[in-house]
KOLNU-672100 format. One record per atom (N, C-alpha, C): residue number from 1; residue in one letter; x, y, z. Coordinates in pm, whole numbers, plus 50000, padded with zeros to 5 digits. Atoms other than C-alpha are relative to their C-alpha. Layout:
<nodes>
NUM,A,X,Y,Z
...
</nodes>
This chain:
<nodes>
1,X,50108,49924,49943
1,X,82250,47670,10982
1,X,49994,49967,50149
2,X,50004,50018,49855
2,X,82283,47709,11357
2,X,49933,50121,50062
3,X,50071,49891,49933
3,X,82061,47914,11584
3,X,50079,50046,50121
4,X,49938,49942,49882
4,X,82213,48147,11838
4,X,49889,50045,50094
5,X,50113,49951,49922
5,X,81884,48291,11951
5,X,49875,49973,49918
6,X,50122,50023,50073
6,X,81533,48202,11861
6,X,49915,49894,50065
7,X,50096,50097,49952
7,X,81263,47943,11896
7,X,50069,49867,50031
8,X,49935,50125,49961
8,X,81384,47639,12089
8,X,49943,49881,49924
9,X,50059,50109,50079
9,X,81144,47421,11888
9,X,50079,49980,49871
10,X,49917,50011,50121
10,X,81355,47497,11580
10,X,50133,49931,50029
11,X,49875,50065,49962
11,X,81672,47391,11762
11,X,49980,49851,50022
12,X,50030,50142,49976
12,X,81513,47066,11876
12,X,49969,49931,49868
13,X,50032,50057,50131
13,X,81378,47006,11524
13,X,50128,49970,49922
14,X,49872,50023,50071
14,X,81730,47042,11382
14,X,50071,49878,50056
15,X,49935,50115,49938
15,X,81870,46793,11631
15,X,49930,49871,49959
16,X,50076,50119,50040
16,X,81591,46545,11556
16,X,50025,49966,49854
17,X,49976,50023,50143
17,X,81642,46590,11183
17,X,50139,49942,49976
18,X,49864,50053,50015
18,X,82017,46531,11213
18,X,50007,49855,50044
19,X,49999,50138,49952
19,X,81961,46216,11417
19,X,49922,49908,49906
20,X,50079,50080,50094
20,X,81689,46090,11183
20,X,50075,49978,49871
21,X,49922,50013,50124
21,X,81911,46158,10885
21,X,50113,49900,50016
22,X,49891,50095,49975
22,X,82196,45965,11040
22,X,49946,49858,50005
23,X,50059,50134,49988
23,X,81965,45673,11114
23,X,49948,49949,49866
24,X,50063,50040,50126
24,X,81809,45672,10766
24,X,50085,50028,49878
25,X,49921,49958,50114
25,X,82080,45817,10547
25,X,50069,49886,49928
26,X,49931,50100,50080
26,X,82295,45635,10297
26,X,50139,49971,50057
27,X,49872,50028,49937
27,X,82578,45606,10543
27,X,50016,49849,50015
28,X,49970,50142,49988
28,X,82744,45268,10580
28,X,49987,49953,50144
29,X,50024,50040,49863
29,X,82595,45209,10923
29,X,49936,49862,50002
30,X,50062,50130,49982
30,X,82509,44861,11038
30,X,49861,50019,50059
31,X,50133,49995,49942
31,X,82160,44778,11153
31,X,50007,50042,50147
32,X,49988,49968,49857
32,X,82275,44798,11517
32,X,50034,50147,50022
33,X,49968,49857,49985
33,X,82425,45145,11470
33,X,49877,50085,49970
34,X,50122,49924,50032
34,X,82105,45270,11305
34,X,49900,49988,50114
35,X,50089,50020,49886
35,X,81903,45119,11590
35,X,50044,50084,50118
36,X,49946,49919,49889
36,X,82131,45288,11845
36,X,49968,50147,49980
37,X,50033,49860,50029
37,X,82075,45623,11672
37,X,49853,50027,50025
38,X,50144,49983,49976
38,X,81698,45573,11684
38,X,49970,50003,50149
39,X,50019,50000,49855
39,X,81716,45490,12053
39,X,50049,50132,50059
40,X,49948,49871,49954
40,X,81931,45799,12110
40,X,49899,50111,49972
41,X,50102,49901,50035
41,X,81665,46004,11932
41,X,49886,49998,50101
42,X,50109,50011,49903
42,X,81396,45872,12165
42,X,50042,50050,50138
43,X,49950,49956,49870
43,X,81610,45933,12474
43,X,50014,50152,50002
44,X,49984,49854,50010
44,X,81693,46288,12358
44,X,49864,50068,50016
45,X,50132,49938,49996
45,X,81327,46368,12302
45,X,49938,49990,50140
46,X,50058,50020,49868
46,X,81214,46221,12635
46,X,50069,50088,50104
47,X,49927,49919,49903
47,X,81489,46395,12834
47,X,49981,50149,49979
48,X,50026,49859,50028
48,X,81436,46727,12660
48,X,49863,50038,50055
49,X,50137,49973,49954
49,X,81065,46708,12736
49,X,49996,50007,50153
50,X,49997,50000,49853
50,X,81141,46629,13101
50,X,50065,50129,50052
51,X,49925,49882,49954
51,X,81389,46919,13135
51,X,49927,50130,49967
52,X,50067,49878,50045
52,X,81187,47174,12941
52,X,49880,49962,49915
53,X,50119,50040,50075
53,X,80832,47093,12841
53,X,49985,50081,49872
54,X,50007,49939,50132
54,X,80779,47163,12476
54,X,49892,49930,49920
55,X,50103,50057,50087
55,X,80493,47110,12233
55,X,50068,49939,49878
56,X,49928,50065,50110
56,X,80639,46852,11996
56,X,49927,50010,49868
57,X,50067,49969,50127
57,X,80371,46926,11736
57,X,50064,50124,49938
58,X,49930,49881,50047
58,X,80539,47266,11713
58,X,50139,49963,49947
59,X,49867,50046,50044
59,X,80879,47096,11686
59,X,49989,49937,49862
60,X,50013,50069,50127
60,X,80758,46874,11403
60,X,49962,50095,49886
61,X,50033,49902,50105
61,X,80620,47175,11216
61,X,50125,50072,49951
62,X,49874,49937,50040
62,X,80976,47311,11207
62,X,50084,49911,49908
63,X,49912,50092,50070
63,X,81127,47000,11048
63,X,50011,50029,49850
64,X,49984,49969,50142
64,X,81045,47085,10682
64,X,50080,50129,49976
65,X,49923,49875,50014
65,X,81185,47437,10732
65,X,50149,49974,50023
66,X,49861,50033,49971
66,X,81503,47297,10884
66,X,50056,49916,49884
67,X,49956,50081,50114
67,X,81521,47043,10598
67,X,50037,50088,49882
68,X,49967,49906,50109
68,X,81512,47330,10346
68,X,50134,50068,50026
69,X,49873,49938,49965
69,X,81795,47504,10529
69,X,50115,49902,49987
70,X,49896,50103,50008
70,X,81990,47179,10547
70,X,50035,49970,49855
71,X,49972,50018,50143
71,X,81957,47142,10168
71,X,50107,50097,49953
72,X,49902,49899,50036
72,X,82161,47461,10141
72,X,50142,49964,50041
73,X,49868,50044,49958
73,X,82448,47285,10315
73,X,50061,49901,49902
74,X,49955,50084,50112
74,X,82473,47060,10006
74,X,50075,49875,50042
75,X,49944,50129,49958
75,X,82542,46730,10179
75,X,49930,49893,49916
76,X,50059,50089,50101
76,X,82483,46486,09894
76,X,49934,49877,50061
77,X,50055,50121,49938
77,X,82421,46185,10121
77,X,49863,50023,50063
78,X,50129,49969,49935
78,X,82123,46363,10281
78,X,49896,50052,49902
79,X,50087,49933,50097
79,X,81972,46509,09966
79,X,49865,49930,49983
80,X,50125,50074,50023
80,X,81712,46237,09896
80,X,49913,49998,50125
81,X,50072,49999,49872
81,X,81614,46214,10263
81,X,49931,50134,50023
82,X,50055,49866,49977
82,X,81561,46591,10286
82,X,49889,50033,49900
83,X,50102,49975,50103
83,X,81369,46611,09957
83,X,49871,49926,50035
84,X,50119,50076,49961
84,X,81133,46337,10080
84,X,49924,50070,50111
85,X,50066,49928,49890
85,X,81061,46533,10398
85,X,49927,50123,49945
86,X,50058,49877,50055
86,X,80995,46855,10204
86,X,49879,49967,49913
87,X,50111,50037,50088
87,X,80775,46684,09943
87,X,49881,49946,50079
88,X,50106,50053,49918
88,X,80576,46496,10206
88,X,49920,50112,50066
89,X,50066,49885,49935
89,X,80501,46824,10386
89,X,49919,50080,49898
90,X,50070,49924,50103
90,X,80405,46996,10061
90,X,49868,49932,49962
91,X,50123,50073,50032
91,X,80148,46722,09992
91,X,49896,50013,50109
92,X,50091,49984,49887
92,X,79999,46768,10340
92,X,49927,50134,49996
93,X,50057,49863,49999
93,X,79937,47140,10286
93,X,49905,50025,49888
</nodes>
């Protein structure tokens, strides 16, 4: 699922979700690699905000939708992570 045209908040949400998944997934990453991914996530968010101001509440509202789309990509290592995001959002609503 890649956007060619559309809401930039959705594109940022996908990037954040991919980075969060890499940091939290069941990949064989060491603690330092996971920490580096988390730092990269923070740097990405800060630099994006500096280059193009964006309401990150709007970005975060896209994450469950992007997680649903990502489920369709059937990446087994991300399945539990994505389900948790979707279920957490469903409980909030």
